[in-house]
C-alpha positions as protocol buffer text, in pm:
chain_id: "A"
residue {
  index: 1
  type: MET
  ca { x: -3553 y: 9423 z: -201 }
}
residue {
  index: 2
  type: SER
  ca { x: -3804 y: 9182 z: -361 }
}
residue {
  index: 3
  type: ALA
  ca { x: -3757 y: 8958 z: -568 }
}
residue {
  index: 4
  type: ASN
  ca { x: -4022 y: 9186 z: -840 }
}
residue {
  index: 5
  type: SER
  ca { x: -3759 y: 9526 z: -743 }
}
residue {
  index: 6
  type: ILE
  ca { x: -3445 y: 9357 z: -908 }
}
residue {
  index: 7
  type: ILE
  ca { x: -3658 y: 9261 z: -1210 }
}
residue {
  index: 8
  type: LEU
  ca { x: -3793 y: 9549 z: -1279 }
}
residue {
  index: 9
  type: ASN
  ca { x: -3508 y: 9748 z: -1219 }
}
residue {
  index: 10
  type: GLY
  ca { x: -3384 y: 9593 z: -1500 }
}
residue {
  index: 11
  type: ILE
  ca { x: -3645 y: 9684 z: -1695 }
}
residue {
  index: 12
  type: VAL
  ca { x: -3557 y: 10006 z: -1609 }
}
residue {
  index: 13
  type: SER
  ca { x: -3145 y: 9948 z: -1733 }
}
residue {
  index: 14
  type: SER
  ca { x: -3347 y: 9856 z: -1965 }
}
residue {
  index: 15
  type: GLU
  ca { x: -3236 y: 9900 z: -2390 }
}
residue {
  index: 16
  type: ALA
  ca { x: -3578 y: 9937 z: -2431 }
}
residue {
  index: 17
  type: TYR
  ca { x: -3649 y: 10175 z: -2138 }
}
residue {
  index: 18
  type: GLN
  ca { x: -3465 y: 10412 z: -2178 }
}
residue {
  index: 19
  type: ASP
  ca { x: -3471 y: 10451 z: -2511 }
}
residue {
  index: 20
  type: ILE
  ca { x: -3848 y: 10593 z: -2506 }
}
residue {
  index: 21
  type: VAL
  ca { x: -3708 y: 10814 z: -2175 }
}
residue {
  index: 22
  type: SER
  ca { x: -3463 y: 10953 z: -2414 }
}
residue {
  index: 23
  type: GLN
  ca { x: -3730 y: 11054 z: -2668 }
}
residue {
  index: 24
  type: LEU
  ca { x: -3947 y: 11199 z: -2358 }
}
residue {
  index: 25
  type: LYS
  ca { x: -3661 y: 11389 z: -2244 }
}
residue {
  index: 26
  type: LYS
  ca { x: -3614 y: 11588 z: -2592 }
}
residue {
  index: 27
  type: GLU
  ca { x: -3988 y: 11557 z: -2694 }
}
residue {
  index: 28
  type: ILE
  ca { x: -4145 y: 11719 z: -2321 }
}
residue {
  index: 29
  type: GLY
  ca { x: -3905 y: 11861 z: -2104 }
}
residue {
  index: 30
  type: ILE
  ca { x: -3913 y: 11613 z: -1858 }
}
residue {
  index: 31
  type: ALA
  ca { x: -3575 y: 11566 z: -1585 }
}
residue {
  index: 32
  type: ILE
  ca { x: -3518 y: 11247 z: -1410 }
}
residue {
  index: 33
  type: CYS
  ca { x: -3379 y: 11273 z: -1087 }
}
residue {
  index: 34
  type: GLU
  ca { x: -3164 y: 10963 z: -1045 }
}
residue {
  index: 35
  type: GLU
  ca { x: -3125 y: 10988 z: -677 }
}
residue {
  index: 36
  type: LEU
  ca { x: -3492 y: 10886 z: -613 }
}
residue {
  index: 37
  type: SER
  ca { x: -3482 y: 10541 z: -801 }
}
residue {
  index: 38
  type: GLU
  ca { x: -3387 y: 10373 z: -457 }
}
residue {
  index: 39
  type: LEU
  ca { x: -3691 y: 10550 z: -248 }
}
residue {
  index: 40
  type: PHE
  ca { x: -3956 y: 10468 z: -500 }
}
residue {
  index: 41
  type: GLU
  ca { x: -3796 y: 10111 z: -548 }
}
residue {
  index: 42
  type: ASP
  ca { x: -4068 y: 9880 z: -341 }
}
residue {
  index: 43
  type: PHE
  ca { x: -4344 y: 10170 z: -462 }
}
residue {
  index: 44
  type: ASP
  ca { x: -4313 y: 10050 z: -797 }
}
residue {
  index: 45
  type: ALA
  ca { x: -4276 y: 9697 z: -734 }
}
residue {
  index: 46
  type: ALA
  ca { x: -4644 y: 9691 z: -556 }
}
residue {
  index: 47
  type: ALA
  ca { x: -4799 y: 9864 z: -818 }
}
residue {
  index: 48
  type: PHE
  ca { x: -4736 y: 9634 z: -1031 }
}
residue {
  index: 49
  type: GLU
  ca { x: -4779 y: 9344 z: -829 }
}
residue {
  index: 50
  type: ARG
  ca { x: -5161 y: 9529 z: -798 }
}
residue {
  index: 51
  type: SER
  ca { x: -5203 y: 9489 z: -1127 }
}
residue {
  index: 52
  type: GLY
  ca { x: -5172 y: 9168 z: -1161 }
}
residue {
  index: 53
  type: LEU
  ca { x: -4983 y: 9193 z: -1472 }
}
residue {
  index: 54
  type: SER
  ca { x: -4721 y: 8994 z: -1561 }
}
residue {
  index: 55
  type: ILE
  ca { x: -4347 y: 9024 z: -1603 }
}
residue {
  index: 56
  type: GLU
  ca { x: -4359 y: 8916 z: -2015 }
}
residue {
  index: 57
  type: GLU
  ca { x: -4703 y: 9144 z: -2028 }
}
residue {
  index: 58
  type: LEU
  ca { x: -4492 y: 9480 z: -1897 }
}
residue {
  index: 59
  type: GLU
  ca { x: -4157 y: 9376 z: -2116 }
}
residue {
  index: 60
  type: SER
  ca { x: -4369 y: 9384 z: -2382 }
}
residue {
  index: 61
  type: ALA
  ca { x: -4475 y: 9785 z: -2361 }
}
residue {
  index: 62
  type: PHE
  ca { x: -4137 y: 9875 z: -2344 }
}
residue {
  index: 63
  type: GLU
  ca { x: -4068 y: 9635 z: -2644 }
}
residue {
  index: 64
  type: THR
  ca { x: -4286 y: 9665 z: -2914 }
}
residue {
  index: 65
  type: MET
  ca { x: -4522 y: 9903 z: -2810 }
}
residue {
  index: 66
  type: SER
  ca { x: -4324 y: 10129 z: -2728 }
}
residue {
  index: 67
  type: GLY
  ca { x: -4486 y: 10447 z: -2925 }
}
residue {
  index: 68
  type: GLU
  ca { x: -4793 y: 10415 z: -2889 }
}
residue {
  index: 69
  type: LEU
  ca { x: -4686 y: 10438 z: -2517 }
}
residue {
  index: 70
  type: ARG
  ca { x: -4447 y: 10641 z: -2581 }
}
residue {
  index: 71
  type: SER
  ca { x: -4709 y: 10890 z: -2710 }
}
residue {
  index: 72
  type: TYR
  ca { x: -4975 y: 10797 z: -2407 }
}
residue {
  index: 73
  type: SER
  ca { x: -4698 y: 10949 z: -2172 }
}
residue {
  index: 74
  type: VAL
  ca { x: -4693 y: 11232 z: -2380 }
}
residue {
  index: 75
  type: ARG
  ca { x: -5065 y: 11305 z: -2368 }
}
residue {
  index: 76
  type: LYS
  ca { x: -5087 y: 11183 z: -1997 }
}
residue {
  index: 77
  type: TYR
  ca { x: -4818 y: 11493 z: -1918 }
}
residue {
  index: 78
  type: LYS
  ca { x: -4971 y: 11729 z: -2112 }
}
residue {
  index: 79
  type: ALA
  ca { x: -5284 y: 11699 z: -1944 }
}
residue {
  index: 80
  type: LEU
  ca { x: -5200 y: 11684 z: -1614 }
}
residue {
  index: 81
  type: ASP
  ca { x: -4878 y: 11862 z: -1543 }
}
residue {
  index: 82
  type: GLY
  ca { x: -4953 y: 12127 z: -1348 }
}
residue {
  index: 83
  type: VAL
  ca { x: -5215 y: 12045 z: -1256 }
}
residue {
  index: 84
  type: PRO
  ca { x: -5265 y: 11965 z: -850 }
}
residue {
  index: 85
  type: GLU
  ca { x: -5250 y: 11675 z: -670 }
}
residue {
  index: 86
  type: GLU
  ca { x: -5586 y: 11598 z: -540 }
}
residue {
  index: 87
  type: GLN
  ca { x: -5607 y: 11457 z: -192 }
}
residue {
  index: 88
  type: GLU
  ca { x: -5884 y: 11273 z: -24 }
}
residue {
  index: 89
  type: TYR
  ca { x: -5887 y: 11341 z: 333 }
}
residue {
  index: 90
  type: PRO
  ca { x: -6121 y: 11247 z: 636 }
}
residue {
  index: 91
  type: VAL
  ca { x: -6390 y: 11449 z: 775 }
}
residue {
  index: 92
  type: GLY
  ca { x: -6230 y: 11736 z: 1033 }
}
residue {
  index: 93
  type: GLU
  ca { x: -5829 y: 11582 z: 898 }
}
residue {
  index: 94
  type: GLU
  ca { x: -5801 y: 11839 z: 607 }
}
residue {
  index: 95
  type: PRO
  ca { x: -5488 y: 12004 z: 632 }
}
residue {
  index: 96
  type: ASP
  ca { x: -5468 y: 12397 z: 680 }
}
residue {
  index: 97
  type: GLU
  ca { x: -5493 y: 12594 z: 341 }
}
residue {
  index: 98
  type: ASP
  ca { x: -5093 y: 12705 z: 489 }
}
residue {
  index: 99
  type: ASP
  ca { x: -5016 y: 12345 z: 454 }
}
residue {
  index: 100
  type: ASN
  ca { x: -5135 y: 12304 z: 44 }
}
residue {
  index: 101
  type: GLU
  ca { x: -4941 y: 12594 z: -24 }
}
residue {
  index: 102
  type: SER
  ca { x: -4603 y: 12510 z: 66 }
}
residue {
  index: 103
  type: GLU
  ca { x: -4306 y: 12538 z: -161 }
}
residue {
  index: 104
  type: SER
  ca { x: -4169 y: 12185 z: -298 }
}
residue {
  index: 105
  type: GLU
  ca { x: -3914 y: 12126 z: -474 }
}
residue {
  index: 106
  type: ASN
  ca { x: -3884 y: 11941 z: -809 }
}
residue {
  index: 107
  type: LEU
  ca { x: -3664 y: 11736 z: -810 }
}
residue {
  index: 108
  type: GLY
  ca { x: -3774 y: 11588 z: -1213 }
}
residue {
  index: 109
  type: TYR
  ca { x: -3914 y: 11187 z: -1204 }
}
residue {
  index: 110
  type: ALA
  ca { x: -3791 y: 10904 z: -1082 }
}
residue {
  index: 111
  type: PRO
  ca { x: -3609 y: 10695 z: -1303 }
}
residue {
  index: 112
  type: GLY
  ca { x: -3929 y: 10463 z: -1239 }
}
residue {
  index: 113
  type: PHE
  ca { x: -4239 y: 10649 z: -1333 }
}
residue {
  index: 114
  type: LEU
  ca { x: -4262 y: 10526 z: -1675 }
}
residue {
  index: 115
  type: LEU
  ca { x: -4349 y: 10173 z: -1488 }
}
residue {
  index: 116
  type: ALA
  ca { x: -4672 y: 10391 z: -1349 }
}
residue {
  index: 117
  type: ASN
  ca { x: -4731 y: 10479 z: -1664 }
}
residue {
  index: 118
  type: ALA
  ca { x: -4681 y: 10137 z: -1879 }
}
residue {
  index: 119
  type: ILE
  ca { x: -4922 y: 9947 z: -1588 }
}
residue {
  index: 120
  type: GLU
  ca { x: -5233 y: 10239 z: -1669 }
}
residue {
  index: 121
  type: PHE
  ca { x: -5158 y: 10190 z: -2045 }
}
residue {
  index: 122
  type: LEU
  ca { x: -5135 y: 9787 z: -2020 }
}
residue {
  index: 123
  type: LEU
  ca { x: -5443 y: 9737 z: -1773 }
}
residue {
  index: 124
  type: ALA
  ca { x: -5631 y: 10037 z: -2034 }
}
residue {
  index: 125
  type: ARG
  ca { x: -5565 y: 9842 z: -2329 }
}
residue {
  index: 126
  type: LYS
  ca { x: -5736 y: 9570 z: -2147 }
}
residue {
  index: 127
  type: GLY
  ca { x: -6041 y: 9740 z: -2025 }
}
residue {
  index: 128
  type: GLY
  ca { x: -6182 y: 10021 z: -1796 }
}
residue {
  index: 129
  type: GLY
  ca { x: -6247 y: 9781 z: -1580 }
}
residue {
  index: 130
  type: TYR
  ca { x: -5963 y: 9691 z: -1483 }
}
residue {
  index: 131
  type: LEU
  ca { x: -5815 y: 9983 z: -1447 }
}
residue {
  index: 132
  type: GLU
  ca { x: -6068 y: 10088 z: -1219 }
}
residue {
  index: 133
  type: LYS
  ca { x: -5965 y: 9832 z: -986 }
}
residue {
  index: 134
  type: TYR
  ca { x: -5610 y: 9825 z: -1031 }
}
residue {
  index: 135
  type: LEU
  ca { x: -5666 y: 10236 z: -940 }
}
residue {
  index: 136
  type: LYS
  ca { x: -5919 y: 10239 z: -635 }
}
residue {
  index: 137
  type: GLU
  ca { x: -5679 y: 9919 z: -479 }
}
residue {
  index: 138
  type: SER
  ca { x: -5365 y: 10165 z: -510 }
}
residue {
  index: 139
  type: ARG
  ca { x: -5608 y: 10406 z: -290 }
}
residue {
  index: 140
  type: ILE
  ca { x: -5637 y: 10689 z: -586 }
}
residue {
  index: 141
  type: PRO
  ca { x: -5888 y: 10987 z: -538 }
}
residue {
  index: 142
  type: GLN
  ca { x: -6141 y: 11016 z: -752 }
}
residue {
  index: 143
  type: ALA
  ca { x: -6059 y: 10657 z: -922 }
}
residue {
  index: 144
  type: GLY
  ca { x: -6297 y: 10626 z: -1195 }
}
residue {
  index: 145
  type: LYS
  ca { x: -6298 y: 11027 z: -1277 }
}
residue {
  index: 146
  type: TYR
  ca { x: -5915 y: 10990 z: -1329 }
}
residue {
  index: 147
  type: ALA
  ca { x: -5988 y: 10616 z: -1514 }
}
residue {
  index: 148
  type: LYS
  ca { x: -6156 y: 10795 z: -1790 }
}
residue {
  index: 149
  type: GLN
  ca { x: -5891 y: 11040 z: -1852 }
}
residue {
  index: 150
  type: ILE
  ca { x: -5652 y: 10760 z: -1895 }
}
residue {
  index: 151
  type: LEU
  ca { x: -5907 y: 10598 z: -2126 }
}
residue {
  index: 152
  type: SER
  ca { x: -5888 y: 10911 z: -2305 }
}
residue {
  index: 153
  type: PHE
  ca { x: -5486 y: 10918 z: -2345 }
}
residue {
  index: 154
  type: LEU
  ca { x: -5478 y: 10596 z: -2540 }
}
residue {
  index: 155
  type: GLY
  ca { x: -5568 y: 10817 z: -2810 }
}
């Protein structure tokens, strides 16, 4: 476990973070799957490192911008929930249609899901260029289109 993973676990366990998660559970009915926590620790740490944000900026999002972050998360959830995830495949390596239709069980969100929202939220507030750079480095399909969508969630 990296130093950033340990710090991020502390943020996820904080009262400020858990308050926002509790509000989101009530408002939009999301479920949290604690078993996914360890699975995403390294992923969350890598995303944080790519963002270029400081720990202080991230903590501040939960402590002083909780209302804005919660509203952003609600708008994002309502816009994207149930939308199939787009993936880009090299020509000739696209999955069979049968593979796309396979049923998967939705376990809920990993406890650190709000870290990703906070990173997007903070970078969007800094400007679309910061956000788009982060999304491209994160290999998000159609990063420019997604960046515009994220900016629209700021409200």
